[in-house]
C-alpha angles and dihedrals in degrees: 000000000000090000091053092051091046092050093048091048091050092050092048092050091050091050092050092048090050092050092049093049092052091050092050091052094047114102126213111260118236121241089253092052092050092047099043099030117107093219097060128012096004088184091158090066088076108011139059109231126179108258094022125114129216096012127186122236102211093099129044119278112266106227134108086035095158089060093045094043109028087174109059091204089064089057090050091051089051091054092043092054121350091184091074091075096028118024089194095054114134091206110111114248092241096185101032092054093037093239088141131026121247088253092053091049088052090051093051092045092052093046096047093042089057091059 
C-alpha cells in the first residue's frame, strides 16, 4: 500500500513539474499573433485585415476602425459578444463563451483599432 501511494505521489509530482516547466517556457503572444493566429482569434478566417494574408470575406473588412468605432470600448464589446448588437451574428462571442481571455480580447482590440 505504501509503495502504491509513493508511486502515485511521484507521478503527480512529475506531472506538476512538467506543467510548470511548459508554462515557464511559454512566451507571451503578440497582439498580431493572437489576431492572425489560427489557434486563438483567427480573425483572418472571416475578415480582411491590413497586413494579413489569405483573408476570408464572410465578415466586414477590419480597417478604418477608429472612424467606425470612435470609442475603442465599443469595438472591444463587439469582439467580446457580437450578438449584443446583432442577435443573428455568426461571429463567435469570444468573451461571453470564454473562447479568449480578457487579455487576449484586449490584444485583439488594440491591434485591430490601430488599423
